[in-house]
C-alpha atoms as a printed R data frame, in Angstrom:
    type eleno elety resid chain resno       x       y       z
1   ATOM     1    CA   MET     A     1  -3.480  48.768  41.580
2   ATOM     2    CA   ARG     A     2   0.220  49.410  41.301
3   ATOM     3    CA   ARG     A     3   1.058  46.247  43.212
4   ATOM     4    CA   GLY     A     4  -1.277  44.173  41.051
5   ATOM     5    CA   THR     A     5   0.215  45.618  37.896
6   ATOM     6    CA   LEU     A     6   3.719  44.965  39.112
7   ATOM     7    CA   ALA     A     7   2.849  41.367  39.946
8   ATOM     8    CA   ALA     A     8   1.380  40.892  36.485
9   ATOM     9    CA   ILE     A     9   4.454  42.352  34.833
10  ATOM    10    CA   LEU     A    10   6.804  40.195  36.877
11  ATOM    11    CA   SER     A    11   4.805  37.075  36.021
12  ATOM    12    CA   VAL     A    12   5.307  37.498  32.266
13  ATOM    13    CA   PRO     A    13   8.939  36.311  32.156
14  ATOM    14    CA   LEU     A    14   8.097  33.460  34.511
15  ATOM    15    CA   LEU     A    15   5.232  32.367  32.268
16  ATOM    16    CA   ALA     A    16   7.400  32.672  29.179
17  ATOM    17    CA   ALA     A    17  10.089  30.547  30.783
18  ATOM    18    CA   ALA     A    18   7.530  27.912  31.749
19  ATOM    19    CA   CYS     A    19   6.157  27.834  28.210
20  ATOM    20    CA   ALA     A    20   9.670  27.552  26.796
21  ATOM    21    CA   ARG     A    21  10.327  24.560  29.023
22  ATOM    22    CA   ALA     A    22   7.030  22.972  28.010
23  ATOM    23    CA   ARG     A    23   7.762  23.408  24.337
24  ATOM    24    CA   VAL     A    24  11.151  21.740  24.348
25  ATOM    25    CA   PRO     A    25  10.777  18.848  21.830
26  ATOM    26    CA   LEU     A    26  11.050  15.289  23.043
27  ATOM    27    CA   SER     A    27  12.719  12.868  20.663
28  ATOM    28    CA   VAL     A    28  14.183   9.401  20.216
29  ATOM    29    CA   HIS     A    29  16.882   8.737  17.616
30  ATOM    30    CA   GLU     A    30  18.442   5.310  17.886
31  ATOM    31    CA   THR     A    31  19.826   2.501  15.760
32  ATOM    32    CA   LYS     A    32  19.637  -1.198  16.615
33  ATOM    33    CA   THR     A    33  21.155  -4.258  14.924
34  ATOM    34    CA   PHE     A    34  19.861  -7.834  15.056
35  ATOM    35    CA   PRO     A    35  21.010 -11.180  13.619
36  ATOM    36    CA   ALA     A    36  19.272 -12.396  10.455
37  ATOM    37    CA   ALA     A    37  18.845 -16.129   9.988
38  ATOM    38    CA   PRO     A    38  17.424 -17.412   6.664
39  ATOM    39    CA   GLY     A    39  13.619 -17.373   6.818
40  ATOM    40    CA   LYS     A    40  13.482 -15.192   9.930
41  ATOM    41    CA   LEU     A    41  10.232 -13.213  10.184
42  ATOM    42    CA   VAL     A    42  10.443  -9.448  10.674
43  ATOM    43    CA   ARG     A    43   7.040  -8.325  11.945
44  ATOM    44    CA   LEU     A    44   6.222  -4.619  12.323
45  ATOM    45    CA   ASP     A    45   3.070  -3.332  14.073
46  ATOM    46    CA   LEU     A    46   3.471   0.437  14.245
47  ATOM    47    CA   ARG     A    47   0.091   2.187  14.007
48  ATOM    48    CA   SER     A    48   0.740   5.810  12.964
49  ATOM    49    CA   LEU     A    49   4.493   5.610  12.401
50  ATOM    50    CA   ASP     A    50   5.800   5.644   8.831
51  ATOM    51    CA   VAL     A    51   7.828   2.610   7.770
52  ATOM    52    CA   ASP     A    52  10.658   2.588   5.212
53  ATOM    53    CA   VAL     A    53  12.130  -0.794   4.253
54  ATOM    54    CA   THR     A    54  15.255  -1.238   2.139
55  ATOM    55    CA   VAL     A    55  16.357  -4.697   1.018
56  ATOM    56    CA   GLY     A    56  20.017  -5.239   0.238
57  ATOM    57    CA   THR     A    57  22.994  -7.514   0.633
58  ATOM    58    CA   ALA     A    58  23.618  -6.960   4.357
59  ATOM    59    CA   THR     A    59  23.875 -10.007   6.622
60  ATOM    60    CA   THR     A    60  22.151  -8.390   9.622
61  ATOM    61    CA   ILE     A    61  18.910  -6.513  10.323
62  ATOM    62    CA   THR     A    62  19.265  -2.809  11.118
63  ATOM    63    CA   ALA     A    63  16.482  -0.664  12.579
64  ATOM    64    CA   GLN     A    64  16.642   3.120  12.806
65  ATOM    65    CA   VAL     A    65  14.022   4.891  14.930
66  ATOM    66    CA   ASP     A    66  13.363   8.629  14.588
67  ATOM    67    CA   ILE     A    67  10.386  10.037  16.502
68  ATOM    68    CA   GLU     A    68   9.713  13.375  18.137
69  ATOM    69    CA   ALA     A    69   6.890  15.368  19.683
70  ATOM    70    CA   HIS     A    70   6.462  19.147  20.038
71  ATOM    71    CA   SER     A    71   3.632  20.248  22.303
72  ATOM    72    CA   SER     A    72   2.373  23.088  24.473
73  ATOM    73    CA   SER     A    73   1.948  20.357  27.093
74  ATOM    74    CA   ARG     A    74   5.096  18.494  28.050
75  ATOM    75    CA   THR     A    75   2.973  15.818  29.705
76  ATOM    76    CA   ALA     A    76   1.069  15.226  26.472
77  ATOM    77    CA   ALA     A    77   4.319  15.023  24.524
78  ATOM    78    CA   GLN     A    78   5.732  12.534  27.016
79  ATOM    79    CA   ARG     A    79   2.613  10.394  26.840
80  ATOM    80    CA   TRP     A    80   2.739  10.386  23.045
81  ATOM    81    CA   MET     A    81   6.395   9.403  23.081
82  ATOM    82    CA   GLU     A    82   5.732   6.602  25.567
83  ATOM    83    CA   SER     A    83   2.924   5.123  23.471
84  ATOM    84    CA   HIS     A    84   4.693   5.483  20.132
85  ATOM    85    CA   THR     A    85   8.303   4.566  20.853
86  ATOM    86    CA   PRO     A    86   8.745   1.066  19.387
87  ATOM    87    CA   VAL     A    87   9.838  -1.887  21.473
88  ATOM    88    CA   PHE     A    88  11.895  -4.722  19.993
89  ATOM    89    CA   GLU     A    89  11.551  -8.404  20.855
90  ATOM    90    CA   ASP     A    90  14.067 -10.608  19.094
91  ATOM    91    CA   SER     A    91  14.394 -14.380  18.892
92  ATOM    92    CA   ALA     A    92  16.116 -16.790  16.548
93  ATOM    93    CA   SER     A    93  13.016 -17.022  14.327
94  ATOM    94    CA   THR     A    94  11.203 -13.676  14.767
95  ATOM    95    CA   LEU     A    95  11.905  -9.985  15.246
96  ATOM    96    CA   ASP     A    96   8.822  -8.156  16.541
97  ATOM    97    CA   VAL     A    97   8.779  -4.351  16.381
98  ATOM    98    CA   ARG     A    98   5.687  -2.765  17.857
99  ATOM    99    CA   GLN     A    99   4.415   0.267  19.721
100 ATOM   100    CA   GLN     A   100   3.528   0.145  23.385
101 ATOM   101    CA   PRO     A   101  -0.109  -0.763  24.079
102 ATOM   102    CA   GLY     A   102  -2.296   2.099  25.165
103 ATOM   103    CA   ARG     A   103  -4.170   5.036  23.767
104 ATOM   104    CA   SER     A   104  -2.864   6.224  20.419
105 ATOM   105    CA   SER     A   105  -4.759   9.560  20.649
106 ATOM   106    CA   ILE     A   106  -4.157  12.257  23.261
107 ATOM   107    CA   VAL     A   107  -6.520  15.145  24.052
108 ATOM   108    CA   ILE     A   108  -4.848  18.379  25.157
109 ATOM   109    CA   PHE     A   109  -5.642  22.077  25.460
110 ATOM   110    CA   GLY     A   110  -3.070  23.572  23.139
111 ATOM   111    CA   TYR     A   111  -1.174  21.909  20.342
112 ATOM   112    CA   ILE     A   112   0.887  18.816  19.670
113 ATOM   113    CA   ASN     A   113   2.964  18.154  16.549
114 ATOM   114    CA   THR     A   114   4.405  14.681  16.130
115 ATOM   115    CA   ASN     A   115   6.631  12.920  13.651
116 ATOM   116    CA   GLY     A   116   7.684   9.284  13.601
117 ATOM   117    CA   ARG     A   117   9.490   6.961  11.213
118 ATOM   118    CA   VAL     A   118  11.103   3.534  11.436
119 ATOM   119    CA   ARG     A   119  13.676   2.604   8.795
120 ATOM   120    CA   MET     A   120  14.522  -1.073   8.350
121 ATOM   121    CA   ALA     A   121  17.497  -2.374   6.352
122 ATOM   122    CA   LEU     A   122  16.930  -6.075   5.658
123 ATOM   123    CA   PRO     A   123  18.841  -8.869   3.948
124 ATOM   124    CA   ALA     A   124  16.931 -10.729   1.244
125 ATOM   125    CA   SER     A   125  16.943 -13.946   3.279
126 ATOM   126    CA   VAL     A   126  14.271 -12.779   5.773
127 ATOM   127    CA   ARG     A   127  10.494 -12.530   5.562
128 ATOM   128    CA   LEU     A   128   8.415  -9.401   6.216
129 ATOM   129    CA   GLU     A   129   4.970  -8.492   7.590
130 ATOM   130    CA   ILE     A   130   3.837  -4.906   8.241
131 ATOM   131    CA   ARG     A   131   0.745  -3.521   9.963
132 ATOM   132    CA   THR     A   132  -0.017   0.206  10.335
133 ATOM   133    CA   THR     A   133  -3.073   2.358  10.945
134 ATOM   134    CA   SER     A   134  -2.261   5.711   9.355
135 ATOM   135    CA   GLY     A   135   1.460   5.299   8.763
136 ATOM   136    CA   ASP     A   136   2.759   5.208   5.197
137 ATOM   137    CA   VAL     A   137   4.830   2.230   4.032
138 ATOM   138    CA   THR     A   138   7.606   2.172   1.432
139 ATOM   139    CA   VAL     A   139   9.586  -0.865   0.283
140 ATOM   140    CA   ALA     A   140  12.636  -0.554  -1.981
141 ATOM   141    CA   GLY     A   141  15.867  -2.325  -2.870
142 ATOM   142    CA   ASP     A   142  17.671  -4.215  -5.609
143 ATOM   143    CA   ALA     A   143  17.329  -7.613  -3.916
144 ATOM   144    CA   ALA     A   144  14.008  -9.378  -3.254
145 ATOM   145    CA   LEU     A   145  12.791 -10.653   0.105
146 ATOM   146    CA   SER     A   146  12.171 -14.328   0.716
147 ATOM   147    CA   GLY     A   147   8.509 -15.273   0.249
148 ATOM   148    CA   PRO     A   148   5.485 -12.961  -0.051
149 ATOM   149    CA   VAL     A   149   5.472  -9.622   1.777
150 ATOM   150    CA   ARG     A   150   2.241  -8.945   3.676
151 ATOM   151    CA   ILE     A   151   1.169  -5.353   4.390
152 ATOM   152    CA   ARG     A   152  -2.012  -4.237   6.150
153 ATOM   153    CA   THR     A   153  -2.964  -0.577   6.648
154 ATOM   154    CA   SER     A   154  -6.049   1.594   7.144
155 ATOM   155    CA   SER     A   155  -5.392   5.063   5.768
156 ATOM   156    CA   GLY     A   156  -1.667   4.815   5.105
157 ATOM   157    CA   SER     A   157  -0.346   4.578   1.562
158 ATOM   158    CA   VAL     A   158   1.852   1.723   0.287
159 ATOM   159    CA   THR     A   159   4.609   2.419  -2.251
160 ATOM   160    CA   VAL     A   160   6.822  -0.362  -3.612
161 ATOM   161    CA   THR     A   161   9.780   0.343  -5.898
162 ATOM   162    CA   GLY     A   162  11.694  -2.902  -5.340
163 ATOM   163    CA   GLY     A   163  12.719  -5.241  -2.558
164 ATOM   164    CA   LEU     A   164  10.111  -7.941  -3.167
165 ATOM   165    CA   ASP     A   165   8.708 -10.323  -5.769
166 ATOM   166    CA   GLU     A   166   5.289 -11.086  -4.280
167 ATOM   167    CA   LEU     A   167   3.062  -8.537  -2.520
168 ATOM   168    CA   ILE     A   168  -0.103  -9.180  -0.512
169 ATOM   169    CA   VAL     A   169  -1.647  -5.905   0.683
170 ATOM   170    CA   LYS     A   170  -4.918  -4.970   2.366
171 ATOM   171    CA   ALA     A   171  -5.836  -1.305   2.770
172 ATOM   172    CA   THR     A   172  -8.942   0.703   3.595
173 ATOM   173    CA   SER     A   173  -8.497   4.193   2.167
174 ATOM   174    CA   GLY     A   174  -4.771   4.059   1.489
175 ATOM   175    CA   ASP     A   175  -3.484   3.916  -2.099
176 ATOM   176    CA   VAL     A   176  -1.207   1.149  -3.377
177 ATOM   177    CA   MET     A   177   1.543   1.982  -5.880
178 ATOM   178    CA   VAL     A   178   4.026  -0.492  -7.403
179 ATOM   179    CA   ARG     A   179   6.642   0.681  -9.883
180 ATOM   180    CA   ARG     A   180  10.195   0.092 -11.198
181 ATOM   181    CA   ARG     A   181  10.443  -3.622 -10.319
182 ATOM   182    CA   ALA     A   182   8.245  -6.305 -11.909
183 ATOM   183    CA   LEU     A   183   6.487  -8.721  -9.545
184 ATOM   184    CA   THR     A   184   5.687 -12.390  -9.801
185 ATOM   185    CA   ALA     A   185   2.350 -11.845  -7.993
186 ATOM   186    CA   LEU     A   186   0.216  -8.964  -6.697
187 ATOM   187    CA   ASP     A   187  -2.767  -9.521  -4.391
188 ATOM   188    CA   ALA     A   188  -4.343  -6.183  -3.387
189 ATOM   189    CA   ASP     A   189  -7.611  -5.589  -1.502
190 ATOM   190    CA   THR     A   190  -8.752  -2.009  -0.840
191 ATOM   191    CA   THR     A   191 -11.974  -0.178   0.000
192 ATOM   192    CA   SER     A   192 -11.572   3.306  -1.438
193 ATOM   193    CA   GLY     A   193  -7.861   3.255  -2.153
194 ATOM   194    CA   ASP     A   194  -6.535   3.138  -5.716
195 ATOM   195    CA   VAL     A   195  -4.270   0.339  -6.948
196 ATOM   196    CA   THR     A   196  -1.592   1.280  -9.492
197 ATOM   197    CA   LEU     A   197   0.952  -1.113 -10.976
198 ATOM   198    CA   GLU     A   198   3.426   0.335 -13.480
199 ATOM   199    CA   SER     A   199   6.114  -2.351 -13.523
200 ATOM   200    CA   GLY     A   200   4.108  -5.466 -14.401
201 ATOM   201    CA   THR     A   201   3.430  -8.829 -12.770
202 ATOM   202    CA   GLN     A   202   2.894 -12.412 -13.835
203 ATOM   203    CA   ARG     A   203  -0.354 -12.669 -11.844
204 ATOM   204    CA   ALA     A   204  -2.683 -10.068 -10.295
205 ATOM   205    CA   ILE     A   205  -5.717 -10.426  -8.009
206 ATOM   206    CA   ILE     A   206  -7.368  -7.096  -7.166
207 ATOM   207    CA   GLY     A   207 -10.453  -6.292  -5.091
208 ATOM   208    CA   THR     A   208 -11.771  -2.767  -4.450
209 ATOM   209    CA   THR     A   209 -15.040  -1.020  -3.627
210 ATOM   210    CA   SER     A   210 -14.660   2.468  -5.068
211 ATOM   211    CA   GLY     A   211 -10.937   2.536  -5.780
212 ATOM   212    CA   ASP     A   212  -9.622   2.759  -9.341
213 ATOM   213    CA   VAL     A   213  -7.348   0.053 -10.739
214 ATOM   214    CA   ARG     A   214  -4.584   0.823 -13.252
215 ATOM   215    CA   LEU     A   215  -2.238  -1.993 -14.248
216 ATOM   216    CA   GLU     A   216   0.514  -1.895 -16.871
217 ATOM   217    CA   GLN     A   217   3.030  -4.353 -18.333
218 ATOM   218    CA   LEU     A   218   1.034  -7.426 -17.242
219 ATOM   219    CA   GLN     A   219   2.408 -10.807 -18.262
220 ATOM   220    CA   GLY     A   220  -0.281 -13.241 -17.199
221 ATOM   221    CA   GLY     A   221  -3.624 -13.752 -15.502
222 ATOM   222    CA   LEU     A   222  -5.796 -11.029 -13.990
223 ATOM   223    CA   SER     A   223  -8.780 -11.117 -11.624
224 ATOM   224    CA   VAL     A   224 -10.528  -7.873 -10.586
225 ATOM   225    CA   ASP     A   225 -13.664  -7.323  -8.505
226 ATOM   226    CA   THR     A   226 -14.827  -3.739  -7.963
227 ATOM   227    CA   SER     A   227 -18.047  -1.775  -7.457
228 ATOM   228    CA   SER     A   228 -17.683   1.757  -8.782
229 ATOM   229    CA   GLY     A   229 -13.976   1.872  -9.494
230 ATOM   230    CA   GLU     A   230 -12.607   2.035 -13.035
231 ATOM   231    CA   VAL     A   231 -10.312  -0.691 -14.350
232 ATOM   232    CA   ALA     A   232  -7.561  -0.081 -16.914
233 ATOM   233    CA   ALA     A   233  -5.105  -2.879 -17.734
234 ATOM   234    CA   SER     A   234  -2.538  -3.470 -20.451
235 ATOM   235    CA   TRP     A   235  -0.364  -6.497 -21.197
236 ATOM   236    CA   ALA     A   236   3.231  -6.768 -22.333
237 ATOM   237    CA   ALA     A   237   2.693 -10.484 -22.964
238 ATOM   238    CA   LEU     A   238  -0.353 -12.739 -22.810
239 ATOM   239    CA   ALA     A   239   0.017 -16.460 -23.364
240 ATOM   240    CA   ALA     A   240  -2.694 -18.959 -24.240
241 ATOM   241    CA   GLY     A   241  -4.256 -20.476 -21.140
242 ATOM   242    CA   ALA     A   242  -4.085 -17.268 -19.088
243 ATOM   243    CA   SER     A   243  -7.320 -16.121 -17.431
244 ATOM   244    CA   ILE     A   244  -8.716 -12.574 -17.502
245 ATOM   245    CA   ARG     A   245 -11.695 -11.999 -15.203
246 ATOM   246    CA   VAL     A   246 -13.129  -8.537 -14.450
247 ATOM   247    CA   HIS     A   247 -16.416  -7.954 -12.572
248 ATOM   248    CA   THR     A   248 -17.605  -4.409 -11.852
249 ATOM   249    CA   SER     A   249 -20.875  -2.573 -11.199
250 ATOM   250    CA   SER     A   250 -20.623   0.970 -12.517
251 ATOM   251    CA   GLY     A   251 -16.941   1.274 -13.339
252 ATOM   252    CA   ASP     A   252 -15.606   1.358 -16.889
253 ATOM   253    CA   VAL     A   253 -13.230  -1.378 -18.075
254 ATOM   254    CA   ARG     A   254 -10.434  -0.707 -20.582
255 ATOM   255    CA   LEU     A   255  -8.138  -3.552 -21.637
256 ATOM   256    CA   ARG     A   256  -5.229  -3.490 -24.096
257 ATOM   257    CA   VAL     A   257  -3.623  -6.748 -25.207
258 ATOM   258    CA   PRO     A   258  -0.656  -7.415 -27.508
259 ATOM   259    CA   ALA     A   259  -1.500  -7.688 -31.185
260 ATOM   260    CA   SER     A   260  -2.438 -11.198 -32.327
261 ATOM   261    CA   SER     A   261  -3.155 -12.377 -28.771
262 ATOM   262    CA   PRO     A   262  -5.888 -15.027 -29.058
263 ATOM   263    CA   LEU     A   263  -8.831 -14.388 -26.710
264 ATOM   264    CA   ARG     A   264 -11.884 -16.518 -26.083
265 ATOM   265    CA   GLY     A   265 -14.787 -15.763 -23.746
266 ATOM   266    CA   HIS     A   266 -17.669 -13.392 -22.998
267 ATOM   267    CA   ILE     A   267 -18.093  -9.672 -22.356
268 ATOM   268    CA   THR     A   268 -21.452  -8.437 -21.048
269 ATOM   269    CA   THR     A   269 -22.873  -5.127 -19.839
270 ATOM   270    CA   ARG     A   270 -26.433  -4.157 -18.889
271 ATOM   271    CA   SER     A   271 -26.550  -0.481 -19.793
272 ATOM   272    CA   GLY     A   272 -23.019   0.309 -20.938
273 ATOM   273    CA   SER     A   273 -21.400  -0.093 -24.339
274 ATOM   274    CA   ILE     A   274 -18.816  -2.580 -25.661
275 ATOM   275    CA   ARG     A   275 -16.053  -1.688 -28.083
276 ATOM   276    CA   SER     A   276 -13.524  -4.215 -29.373
277 ATOM   277    CA   ASP     A   277 -11.355  -4.769 -32.448
278 ATOM   278    CA   LEU     A   278 -10.885  -8.489 -31.724
279 ATOM   279    CA   PRO     A   279 -12.741 -11.248 -33.599
280 ATOM   280    CA   GLY     A   280 -16.132 -11.997 -32.053
281 ATOM   281    CA   ASN     A   281 -19.918 -11.961 -32.314
282 ATOM   282    CA   SER     A   282 -22.001  -9.123 -30.871
283 ATOM   283    CA   GLU     A   283 -25.527  -9.752 -29.553
284 ATOM   284    CA   HIS     A   284 -28.346  -8.116 -27.577
285 ATOM   285    CA   ARG     A   285 -27.985  -4.599 -28.955
286 ATOM   286    CA   GLU     A   286 -24.210  -4.792 -28.732
287 ATOM   287    CA   ARG     A   287 -24.288  -5.365 -24.970
288 ATOM   288    CA   GLU     A   288 -22.885  -8.863 -25.211
289 ATOM   289    CA   LEU     A   289 -19.767  -9.886 -27.092
290 ATOM   290    CA   THR     A   290 -18.444 -13.401 -27.558
291 ATOM   291    CA   LEU     A   291 -14.764 -13.610 -28.443
292 ATOM   292    CA   SER     A   292 -14.032 -16.742 -30.455
293 ATOM   293    CA   ALA     A   293 -10.347 -17.057 -31.326
294 ATOM   294    CA   PRO     A   294  -9.571 -20.504 -32.759
295 ATOM   295    CA   GLY     A   295  -7.072 -22.824 -31.090
296 ATOM   296    CA   PRO     A   296  -5.343 -22.197 -27.766
297 ATOM   297    CA   ALA     A   297  -6.353 -18.834 -26.304
298 ATOM   298    CA   ALA     A   298  -6.508 -16.784 -23.132
299 ATOM   299    CA   GLU     A   299  -9.893 -17.061 -21.411
300 ATOM   300    CA   VAL     A   300 -11.843 -13.829 -20.869
301 ATOM   301    CA   GLU     A   301 -14.842 -13.060 -18.649
302 ATOM   302    CA   ILE     A   302 -15.856  -9.412 -18.261
303 ATOM   303    CA   ARG     A   303 -19.123  -8.397 -16.597
304 ATOM   304    CA   THR     A   304 -20.314  -4.890 -15.752
305 ATOM   305    CA   SER     A   305 -23.686  -3.311 -15.007
306 ATOM   306    CA   SER     A   306 -23.562   0.289 -16.193
307 ATOM   307    CA   GLY     A   307 -19.893   0.587 -17.093
308 ATOM   308    CA   ASP     A   308 -18.506   0.753 -20.626
309 ATOM   309    CA   VAL     A   309 -16.057  -1.910 -21.823
310 ATOM   310    CA   SER     A   310 -13.294  -1.609 -24.402
311 ATOM   311    CA   VAL     A   311 -10.841  -4.314 -25.488
312 ATOM   312    CA   HIS     A   312  -8.208  -3.354 -28.057
313 ATOM   313    CA   GLU     A   313  -4.914  -4.581 -29.421
314 ATOM   314    CA   HIS     A   314  -1.677  -2.648 -29.217
315 ATOM   315    CA   PRO     A   315   1.617  -3.172 -31.104
């Protein structure tokens, strides 16, 4: 008994030392610089890593990688680092940044805490495409990238505060937020993610299943298709000839247009209500409204099944 007890006591510091070694964090912190020719495509495919993009006046492309793993299993941490550390392939026309192929999930007995982010500083002369699975994406900057920026994500969120004029984004459950800088065009397609635009755009095309849509400071045409999501949109300016099209099943629709904006078209709902202070004729128990502004006007088509619709003017 005494020998067994002594062996057990002596093994404690050895076990503690082994655990301490296993729990030493593994990390990669590096910065790389690449040439940036006009029109060069920067393509990021980074699964669970977060991506921060800043657009400025630099003449080169700079990438900063910061990833680390803390785990009770050093082998698991090493495997995670191997599969998540980005590799760079550069040519005159394209810079590809992607994670190593392999399993993105690791099963261990114990714990693993991971953190990963790639920061890109880009000149405005390049083009940008981003693909993630669960990683969040942010784009910022005073300058605007050349051409449309394409972003595709599953559960990651997308936040844009500058750095681009035209955004094309496809998300599953991730939310899309655009603020501070007005766009020329927004094309957003989500399943359950919300789409919020605070800074305005000249043209917006939005498709969602259950996500809500909130758009402010619009300056042109709008097309929205959604099932149960609510739609709220307001315009800073609306010229004759613009098209407003909103189709939804059970979501409510609330539109606010500048005072004296001429509108012509139809608003229909099956079981919801319609409220409007614009000139028009109401029919079928106030579930169909025909807007009939004389002369040049913006064209309106709003259809919903059980959602309520309101169209009002604002100063």
